[in-house]
C-alpha positions in Angstrom: 134.0 112.4 96.5 132.5 115.4 98.2 132.1 117.1 94.8 130.4 113.9 93.4 128.0 113.9 96.4 127.1 117.6 95.8 126.4 116.9 92.2 124.0 114.1 93.3 122.3 116.5 95.7 121.7 119.1 93.1 119.9 116.6 90.9 117.1 116.6 93.4 116.2 120.1 92.3 115.6 118.8 88.8 113.2 116.2 90.2 110.8 119.0 91.4 111.2 117.9 95.1 110.6 120.3 97.9 113.2 123.2 98.4 114.3 121.8 101.8 115.5 118.7 100.0 118.2 120.6 98.2 119.5 121.9 101.6 119.5 118.5 103.2 121.2 116.9 100.2 124.1 119.3 100.4 125.4 117.9 103.6 129.1 116.9 103.2 129.9 113.2 103.2 131.8 112.2 106.4 135.3 110.9 106.1 134.3 107.6 107.8 131.9 106.8 104.9 134.5 107.1 102.1 135.3 103.4 102.1 131.7 102.4 101.7 130.6 101.7 98.1 129.1 104.7 96.4 125.7 102.9 95.8 125.4 102.3 99.5 126.2 106.0 100.3 123.5 107.1 97.8 121.0 104.7 99.3 121.8 105.6 102.9 121.5 109.3 102.3 118.2 109.0 100.4 116.9 106.7 103.2 117.8 109.3 105.7 115.9 112.0 103.9 112.8 109.8 103.8 113.1 108.9 107.5 113.5 112.6 108.3 110.4 113.5 106.3 112.2 115.6 103.7 111.1 113.2 101.0 107.5 112.4 101.5 105.4 109.3 100.6 104.6 109.4 96.9 107.5 111.7 95.9 109.3 110.7 92.7 113.0 110.1 92.9 115.5 111.3 90.2 115.5 109.0 87.3 118.3 106.4 86.8 119.2 108.0 83.5 119.4 111.5 85.0 121.7 110.4 87.9 123.8 108.4 85.5 124.4 111.5 83.3 124.9 114.0 86.1 127.1 111.9 88.4 129.2 110.4 85.5 128.9 107.0 87.2 127.6 103.8 85.6 123.9 103.0 85.3 124.5 99.9 87.3 125.7 102.0 90.3 122.5 104.0 90.4 120.4 100.9 89.9 122.2 99.1 92.7 121.4 102.1 95.0 117.7 102.0 94.1 117.5 98.3 94.3 119.0 98.4 97.8 116.3 100.9 98.8 113.7 98.6 97.3 115.0 95.7 99.2 114.9 97.8 102.4 111.3 98.7 101.6 111.7 102.4 101.3 111.0 102.9 97.6 109.1 101.1 94.8 109.5 101.1 91.1 106.5 101.9 88.9 106.6 100.6 85.3 107.3 103.4 82.8 107.3 106.0 85.5 110.3 105.7 87.9 111.0 105.2 91.6 108.7 106.6 94.3 108.8 106.8 98.1 106.8 104.1 99.8 104.8 104.2 103.0 106.9 102.6 105.7 105.7 100.9 108.8 107.3 101.7 112.1 106.9 98.1 113.1 105.3 95.5 110.9 102.5 93.6 112.8 102.4 89.8 112.9 100.1 88.1 110.4 97.1 86.1 111.4 97.5 82.4 111.8 96.6 79.7 109.2 92.9 78.8 109.9 92.4 75.4 111.4 90.4 72.4 110.1 86.8 73.2 110.6 83.5 71.3 111.1 82.1 68.9 108.6 79.8 70.1 105.9 76.8 72.1 107.3 73.9 74.2 106.2 74.6 77.9 105.8 73.1 80.3 108.4 72.0 83.8 107.7 74.5 86.2 109.1 74.8 89.9 110.0 75.9 90.7 106.5 72.7 92.5 105.4 72.6 94.7 108.5 76.3 95.6 108.1 75.9 96.4 104.4 72.6 98.3 104.9 74.4 100.9 107.0 76.1 102.1 103.8 72.9 104.2 103.4 73.9 106.5 106.3 76.1 109.3 105.0 77.3 110.0 108.6 78.7 106.5 109.1 82.4 105.9 108.3 82.4 102.9 106.0 85.2 100.6 107.1 82.9 97.5 106.8 81.6 96.8 103.3 84.4 96.3 100.7 83.4 99.2 98.5 86.0 101.7 97.2 85.4 105.5 97.3 83.6 106.7 94.2 86.3 109.5 94.1 88.7 106.8 92.8 86.6 105.9 89.8 86.5 107.7 86.4 82.9 108.7 86.8 83.0 111.7 84.5 84.5 109.6 81.7 81.9 106.8 82.2 79.0 109.3 82.3 80.3 111.0 79.1 80.6 107.6 77.3 77.1 106.6 78.5 75.7 109.8 77.1 77.4 109.2 73.8 76.0 105.6 73.6 72.5 106.8 74.3 72.7 109.6 71.8 74.1 107.3 69.1 71.7 104.4 69.7 68.7 105.7 71.7 66.6 102.6 70.9 69.0 100.4 72.9 67.7 102.0 76.2 64.4 100.2 75.6 65.6 97.0 73.9 66.3 93.5 75.0 69.8 92.0 74.6 70.6 88.3 74.0 71.3 86.3 77.3 75.0 86.1 76.5 75.3 89.9 76.4 76.6 92.5 73.9 79.2 91.4 71.4 81.2 94.6 72.0 81.6 94.0 75.7 82.3 90.3 75.3 85.1 91.2 72.8 86.7 93.6 75.2 86.5 91.2 78.2 88.1 88.5 76.1 90.9 90.9 75.2 91.4 91.9 78.9 91.5 88.3 80.0 94.6 87.8 78.0 96.3 89.7 80.9 95.1 86.9 83.2 96.6 84.2 81.0 93.3 83.2 79.3 92.9 82.8 75.6 89.2 82.9 75.0 86.7 83.7 72.3 84.0 86.3 73.0 81.5 83.5 72.4 82.7 81.8 75.5 81.7 84.7 77.8 78.3 85.4 79.4 77.6 89.0 80.6 76.0 89.2 84.1 74.7 91.7 86.6 77.9 91.8 88.6 80.0 89.0 90.0 77.3 87.9 92.4 75.0 86.9 89.6 77.9 85.1 87.8 78.6 83.1 91.0 74.9 82.3 91.5 74.4 81.1 87.9 77.6 79.1 88.1 76.5 77.4 91.3 73.1 76.6 89.9 74.6 75.1 86.8 76.8 72.6 88.7 74.9 71.7 91.9 71.5 70.6 93.2 69.9 71.7 96.4 71.4 69.8 99.3 74.8 69.4 97.6 78.0 70.5 99.5 80.4 73.1 98.1 84.0 73.5 99.4 84.9 77.1 100.3 87.9 78.9 101.8 87.6 79.8 105.5 87.2 82.6 106.1 85.3 83.5 102.9 83.3 86.3 101.4 80.1 86.7 103.3 77.9 87.3 100.3 79.0 84.0 98.8 77.6 82.4 102.0 74.3 84.3 101.4 74.2 83.0 97.8 74.8 79.4 99.0 72.1 79.7 101.6 69.6 81.0 99.0 70.4 78.0 96.8 69.9 75.6 99.7 73.5 74.4 99.5 75.7 73.1 102.3 79.3 74.2 102.8 82.6 72.6 103.7 84.9 75.2 105.1 88.6 74.4 104.5 91.7 75.9 106.1 93.2 78.8 104.3 96.6 80.6 104.7 96.8 84.4 104.6 99.5 84.2 101.9 99.1 80.9 100.1 95.4 80.5 100.0 93.3 77.4 100.5 94.9 74.2 101.8 95.6 71.8 98.9 95.9 68.9 101.3 92.4 69.5 102.8 91.0 70.1 99.3 92.4 66.8 98.0 91.1 65.0 101.1 87.5 66.3 100.4 87.7 65.3 96.8 89.0 61.8 97.6 86.2 61.3 100.1 83.6 62.5 97.5 82.4 65.1 100.1 81.8 67.9 97.6 80.0 68.6 94.4 81.9 71.8 93.6 84.3 74.3 95.0 84.1 78.1 95.0 87.2 80.3 95.8 89.1 83.5 95.2 92.6 82.7 94.1 93.8 86.3 93.6 93.7 88.6 96.7 91.1 86.6 98.5 88.4 88.4 100.4 88.9 88.7 103.4 92.5 87.4 103.8 94.1 89.0 100.8 95.9 85.8 99.9 97.2 85.2 96.3 98.0 81.7 95.1 101.2 81.1 93.1 100.8 79.9 89.5 102.1 76.5 90.5 99.4 76.1 93.2 96.8 77.2 90.7 98.1 74.5 88.2 97.9 71.9 91.0 94.4 72.8 91.9 93.3 72.4 88.2 95.0 69.0 88.1 93.1 68.0 91.3 89.7 68.9 89.9 90.5 67.3 86.6 91.4 64.1 88.4 88.1 63.9 90.2 86.0 65.6 87.5 84.6 68.2 89.9 83.8 71.8 88.8 85.6 74.7 90.3 84.1 78.2 90.4 86.7 81.0 90.4 85.9 84.5 91.6 88.5 86.8 90.2 87.0 90.2 91.0 90.3 91.5 92.7 92.6 90.1 90.0 93.4 93.4 88.4 94.4 95.0 91.7 98.0 93.7 92.2 100.4 96.2 93.7 103.6 95.0 92.2 104.7 93.2 89.0 102.4 91.7 86.5 98.8 90.8 87.0 98.5 87.3 88.5 97.1 84.6 86.3 93.6 83.2 86.8 93.0 79.6 87.7 91.1 79.6 84.4 94.4 80.1 82.5 95.3 76.5 83.4 91.9 74.9 82.6 92.0 72.6 79.5 88.8 70.7 80.1 86.2 73.4 80.8 85.8 72.5 84.5 86.6 76.0 85.8 83.8 78.5 85.7 85.4 82.0 85.8 83.6 84.9 87.4 84.6 88.6 87.6 83.3 92.2 87.2 84.3 95.9 87.2 82.6 96.5 90.5 85.9 97.0 92.3 87.8 98.8 89.5 85.3 101.0 87.6 81.8 101.2 89.0 79.8 99.0 91.4 76.6 100.7 90.3 76.8 99.7 86.7 76.5 96.0 87.8 78.8 94.8 84.9 80.1 91.3 85.4 80.8 88.2 83.4 81.1 84.4 83.5 83.2 82.1 81.4 81.3 78.8 82.1 83.4 76.4 80.1 81.5 73.1 79.5 78.5 74.5 81.4 77.9 77.4 79.1 74.6 76.2 77.7 73.3 75.7 81.2 74.4 79.1 82.4 72.9 80.9 79.4 69.6 79.1 80.0 69.6 80.0 83.6 70.4 83.6 82.8 67.5 83.8 80.4 65.1 82.3 83.1 66.3 84.7 85.8 66.3 88.1 84.0 66.6 87.4 80.3 69.6 89.6 79.8 71.7 92.4 81.3 70.9 96.0 80.4 72.6 97.0 77.1 73.5 100.6 77.9 75.9 99.9 80.8 77.4 97.1 78.8 78.2 99.4 75.8 79.5 102.1 78.3 82.0 99.7 79.9 82.9 98.3 76.4 83.7 101.8 75.2 85.8 102.6 78.2 87.8 99.3 77.9 88.3 100.0 74.2 89.6 103.6 74.4 92.8 102.6 76.3 92.0 104.5 79.5 91.5 101.4 81.6 95.2 100.5 82.0 96.0 104.1 83.0 93.2 104.1 85.5 94.3 100.8 86.9 97.8 102.1 87.5 96.4 105.0 89.5 94.0 102.8 91.4 96.6 100.3 92.4 98.9 103.0 93.7 96.0 104.5 95.7 95.0 101.2 97.2 98.6 100.2 98.1 99.1 103.6 99.9 95.7 103.3 101.7 96.6 99.7 102.8 99.9 101.0 104.2 98.3 104.0 105.9 95.6 101.8 107.6 98.3 99.2 108.7 100.3 102.0 110.2 97.3 103.3 112.1 96.7 99.8 113.4 100.3 99.7 114.6 99.9 103.1 116.2 96.4 102.9 117.8 95.5 99.2 118.3 96.5 96.7 121.0 100.0 95.3 120.6 98.5 91.8 120.3 96.7 92.7 117.0 97.7 90.6 114.0 97.2 92.0 110.5 97.3 90.5 107.0 99.8 91.8 104.5 98.0 91.7 101.1 99.8 92.2 97.9 96.7 93.5 96.2 93.1 94.6 96.7 92.0 97.0 99.4 91.0 95.0 102.5 92.7 94.0 105.8 91.9 91.1 108.1 92.7 91.6 111.8 93.0 88.9 114.4 92.9 89.5 118.2 93.4 87.2 121.2 90.8 84.4 121.5 88.8 86.1 124.2 88.2 89.2 122.1 84.6 89.6 120.7 84.5 91.6 117.4 80.7 91.5 117.5 80.7 93.6 120.7 83.2 95.9 119.0 80.9 96.1 116.0 78.0 97.4 118.1 80.2 99.8 120.0 81.7 101.1 116.8 78.3 101.7 115.3 77.4 103.9 118.3 80.4 106.1 117.1 79.1 106.0 113.5 81.9 103.6 112.4 81.0 100.5 110.4 83.2 97.5 110.5 82.8 93.9 109.4 82.9 91.4 112.3 84.7 88.1 111.6 81.8 85.8 112.2 80.0 86.9 109.0 82.8 85.3 107.0 82.0 81.8 108.3 78.9 79.6 108.4 80.1 77.9 111.6 80.5 80.8 113.9 84.3 81.0 113.7 86.4 84.2 113.7 84.6 86.0 116.5 88.0 87.4 117.5 88.6 88.8 114.0 87.4 91.6 111.8 87.8 93.0 108.3 88.5 96.6 107.5 87.8 98.3 104.2 90.8 100.4 102.9 89.0 101.6 99.8 88.8 105.3 100.9 91.6 107.8 100.7 93.2 108.6 104.0 91.7 111.5 105.8 91.5 113.1 109.3 88.0 111.5 109.7 89.3 108.0 108.9 92.3 108.5 111.3 90.0 109.6 114.0 87.8 106.5 113.4 90.9 104.3 113.7 91.9 106.0 116.9 88.4 105.3 118.3 88.5 101.7 117.2 91.9 101.2 118.8 90.6 102.7 122.1 87.6 100.4 122.0 89.7 97.3 121.3 92.1 98.2 124.1 89.3 98.8 126.5 87.6 95.5 125.7 90.9 93.5 126.1 91.7 95.3 129.4 88.2 94.2 130.7 88.8 90.7 129.5 92.2 90.4 131.1 90.9 91.9 134.4 88.0 89.4 134.4 90.3 86.5 133.9 92.5 87.6 136.8 89.5 87.8 139.1 88.3 84.3 138.2 88.9 81.7 141.0 91.3 78.9 140.2 89.8 75.9 138.4 90.4 73.6 141.5 89.0 76.1 144.0 
C-alpha cells in the first residue's frame, strides 16, 4: 500500500504542480488508514494538501487517465476519489480540461431571506441609480457598485482587430444606414447561439438593438400603454425601474427567492386579478439576487401567461455565465405562442461599449421593428459585423469558459472576504452564475449611510433601495465581483467591513440606551 501511495505522489510531478507538492505527497500512509477504501485515502490526502496550501486555488489535478495508468487501479477508483472531493466542495471539473482546486469558504454565510409580499402597484420613483453609475467616471474610485466587469476580462484586442478588418473590407458601411431589424450576419449568429438556450429560431425573428436596455424598452412599449402595471421581481435591476419610469408605467413588486426566483403563487394571483398588463424578469442569474429558475418553473411560468394571454419580457443578459454544467434554458425555449419577448446582449460577456443587444419579440415583432425605426432607425452596422465575426470564428465558447472561471473565482474570493471582514450577522447570496452578490444586514442597518461613507473612501457600492420602487431593502446592498481580485479590492473590502461593524455597533448601543416602551 505504501508503494502504491508513493506512485500516486509522484504523479503530481507530471502535473506540473509546485515542487513542494512532491515532498508533501511522499508522506507514508499511516497504518490506521489501511482499512479505509483507497479512493477515500486519495481524496483525504489531496484535501489535506489543499487545506495546507500546497495545492493552490486554480491548480490542475492529475488527470483520471494518468492516475489510472500509473497506479494500476481502476478508472472508477480514481473517479470516486475526485467525485468525493467534488461533493466536499474542494475541486471542480471543467469540461474537456480536467479537475481543478476550487476556492473554499472557511464558513459559508447564511443566505438572505425570501422577500416578503410588497405594496400594491405604484408609480416608479427616480432612484440614486444615476449618481451611483456616474461615479464610474472617477478612475480613483473602486467600482463595487455598477455591475460592469473589468475590461481586462474581455477579448478587446481580437474585437479591435476584427473591427479593423470589417472597416477595411467594407469602408462604406461606416457611413450607411442598416435596416431596423439589423445585419443578417449578426442575426444569423445570434440565432445559432440561442440554440444553446434551447431556442430554435430563424434570423428573421430577431431584432438587433443598442444593448439590452433598448431591447427592454422597445418590448415594454410594444405591449403596454402609459399607466399600465408591470409585474417585476423584488428586488429588481435598478435600470429596469428607470425604463419603467420613463415610459410612465406602474410596477407590482412580487416576492422573489434568492435561489428559485419570482414567486409563482404571487404571479398567478396577480394574473387572476387582472392586475398586470405584462411582466418583466430575469430567469437566469437574476440581478441582484443571482437566482436561477429551474426548467420546470420556467415551463410553469409560460403556461401561466398562456392561460391569461399576458406578455412576458425576459431579460437573459446573464444566461451565458453559468459556473457549472450546461447553460440554463431561456424561458423563451418553452414559448409556443409568441408571448415571450426575449432580450439579451453581449454587454456582460464581450463588450459593454459596443452596445450590441437583441430582441426576439414573438407575435409583437412588427410593433418592435416599427418602434425601433421611430427611435433611432437602426443600430450601427460596424459593431454588428464585428460581433458577428467574433461569434462566427469559434472564439466565443473558449472566451466564455475563461470568463466563467474568472467570475466563479471572483465570487468566491469576495464571499470569503465578507466572511472574514464583515459583521457575523451578514447574509450573502450564493449565485451559480453571473458576477454579483447581494448582502443583507439586520433591519436597523442603513446601506444608504454606508454608501455615503464608502464614497468618502473612494469605494462605490450599490445600496439596496435602488433595487425597489417602494423604498425596501435599505438594509441590503449589491457588490460587483466583475474585477479580478487584487490588494486594492481586498483593502476596500476591509474598509467596508469596518464601516459596517461600526454602524451596527452604534445601532446596538443606541437601542440599549433607549428607555423601555412603558417608561
